[in-house]
C-alpha positions in Angstrom: 7.6 125.3 36.6 5.4 123.8 34.2 2.3 125.5 33.4 -1.2 124.5 34.4 -3.7 124.6 31.7 -7.1 126.4 32.9 -9.9 124.2 33.1 -13.5 125.7 31.6 -15.8 126.7 33.9 -18.3 124.9 35.4 -21.7 126.0 33.2 -24.7 127.1 35.4 -27.5 124.3 35.4 -30.2 127.0 35.3 -31.6 125.2 32.1 -32.3 122.1 34.4 -33.8 124.0 37.1 -35.9 125.9 35.0 -37.4 122.5 33.8 -37.4 120.8 37.5 -40.2 123.7 38.1 -42.0 123.6 35.1 -41.9 119.4 35.5 -43.4 120.1 38.9 -46.0 122.3 37.7 -47.3 119.5 35.2 -46.9 117.1 37.9 -49.1 119.2 40.3 -51.6 119.2 38.0 -51.9 115.5 37.3 -51.9 115.2 41.0 -55.1 117.5 41.1 -56.2 115.5 37.9 -55.5 112.2 40.1 -57.2 113.5 43.2 -60.1 114.3 41.6 -60.4 110.9 39.4 -60.0 108.5 42.5 -62.0 110.8 44.9 -65.1 111.0 42.6 -64.2 107.0 41.5 -64.4 105.9 45.6 -67.5 107.9 46.2 -69.0 106.4 43.1 -68.1 102.8 44.0 -69.3 103.4 47.7 -72.9 104.2 46.5 -72.6 101.0 44.3 -72.9 102.6 40.8 -71.1 101.2 37.8 -67.7 103.4 37.2 -67.5 102.4 33.4 -69.5 100.4 31.4 -68.6 96.4 31.0 -65.5 95.8 28.6 -65.1 99.7 27.9 -61.6 99.6 29.7 -59.2 97.0 28.3 -55.7 95.9 29.5 -53.5 95.2 26.6 -53.5 98.5 25.0 -52.6 100.3 28.6 -50.1 97.4 29.1 -48.6 97.9 26.0 -48.4 101.7 26.4 -46.8 100.8 29.4 -44.3 98.7 27.8 -43.8 101.3 25.5 -43.0 104.3 28.2 -40.4 101.9 30.1 -38.6 101.6 26.5 -38.6 105.1 25.8 -37.2 105.6 29.8 -34.4 103.5 28.9 -33.5 105.2 25.4 -33.7 108.8 27.2 -31.3 107.4 29.4 -28.9 106.2 26.9 -29.1 109.7 24.9 -27.9 111.4 28.3 -25.3 108.6 28.5 -24.0 109.1 24.8 -24.2 113.0 25.1 -21.8 113.2 28.5 -19.3 111.1 26.7 -19.1 112.6 23.5 -21.0 110.1 21.4 -22.6 111.6 18.9 -24.2 108.9 16.4 -25.6 107.0 19.5 -27.0 110.3 21.1 -28.8 110.6 17.7 -30.0 106.9 17.6 -31.6 107.3 21.2 -32.8 110.2 20.9 -35.1 109.1 17.3 -35.9 106.2 19.0 -37.2 107.9 22.2 -39.2 110.5 20.0 -40.4 107.0 17.7 -41.6 105.3 20.6 -42.9 108.3 22.2 -45.2 108.9 18.6 -46.0 105.2 18.9 -47.2 105.9 22.3 -49.4 108.7 21.2 -50.6 106.4 17.8 -51.4 103.6 20.0 -54.0 105.8 22.8 -55.6 107.5 20.0 -56.5 104.4 18.1 -57.7 102.8 21.5 -60.1 105.4 21.9 -61.8 105.3 18.5 -61.9 101.9 19.0 -63.6 101.7 22.6 -66.4 104.2 21.3 -66.9 105.5 24.5 -68.2 109.2 24.1 -66.6 111.8 25.8 -69.7 113.0 27.7 -71.4 109.8 28.8 -70.2 110.1 32.6 -67.9 111.9 34.8 -65.8 108.7 34.1 -65.7 109.1 30.6 -65.4 112.7 31.0 -62.2 112.3 33.4 -60.9 109.9 31.2 -60.4 111.8 28.3 -59.1 114.9 30.4 -56.3 112.9 32.1 -55.2 110.8 29.2 -55.7 113.6 26.8 -53.8 116.0 28.9 -50.9 113.3 28.9 -50.7 112.6 25.1 -50.2 116.7 24.7 -47.2 115.7 27.7 -45.5 113.1 25.3 -46.2 115.5 22.2 -44.3 118.5 24.0 -41.4 115.5 25.0 -41.4 114.7 21.1 -40.9 118.3 19.8 -38.6 118.6 22.3 -36.6 115.7 21.4 -37.1 117.0 17.6 -35.2 119.9 18.6 -32.5 117.9 20.2 -32.0 116.0 17.4 -31.7 119.2 15.4 -29.0 120.4 17.9 -27.5 117.2 17.6 -26.8 116.9 13.8 -25.7 120.5 13.9 -23.1 119.1 15.8 -23.7 121.4 18.9 -24.2 118.9 21.8 -21.3 118.0 23.5 -20.7 116.6 27.1 -20.3 120.7 28.3 -23.2 121.1 26.6 -25.2 118.6 28.1 -28.1 120.9 29.9 -30.7 120.5 27.1 -30.5 116.6 27.2 -30.6 116.7 30.9 -33.5 118.9 31.1 -35.6 117.0 28.3 -34.7 113.8 30.6 -36.1 114.8 33.4 -39.6 115.9 31.6 -39.6 112.9 30.0 -38.8 110.7 33.1 -42.0 112.6 34.7 -44.3 111.7 31.5 -42.9 108.0 32.0 -44.3 108.3 36.0 -47.5 109.8 35.0 -48.5 107.3 32.6 -47.6 104.6 35.1 -50.0 106.4 37.5 -52.5 106.2 34.5 -51.6 102.4 33.6 -52.3 101.2 37.4 -54.9 103.9 38.6 -56.7 103.9 35.6 -56.4 100.7 33.0 -56.0 98.1 35.7 -57.9 99.4 38.7 -60.6 100.6 36.6 
């Protein structure tokens, strides 16, 4: 009779579950903001008032940010795939690239808001615009910091297929950030 090699016990997925609950609460926060924004906009348009000044919201910066966030979703998937397959080099490249794309998105948004010259207290529309997009910028900044922590762990050699929960939790959060921005892009930048 041959001896059998015991397999490693399955790790509990508590980190992914906790991240799912945290991400769910962030999505509910944005759901409330979107409900408020769309409700007030519908009332304003029903009364025939102008929601934004003519030419205040442009399509190009929002579209470029959407393209950047879509690319970051692909690179985040690449990072998860690399960690699952114990490919540290590609995991580091994918995480660094995802973080750079997140930083680029934040940079483009800040530049755009400085360029439009719309004061935050100009109207309800401007206040809600800055609140929603500013909250999303904070969400992306938290994701970039989380990716920086992951990158340090990977540089230290701690990310393996057995310890992939942190990368999976980060990916869940990052995909939620991409989904929230897609609503911002369609509901605010395109629909105005």
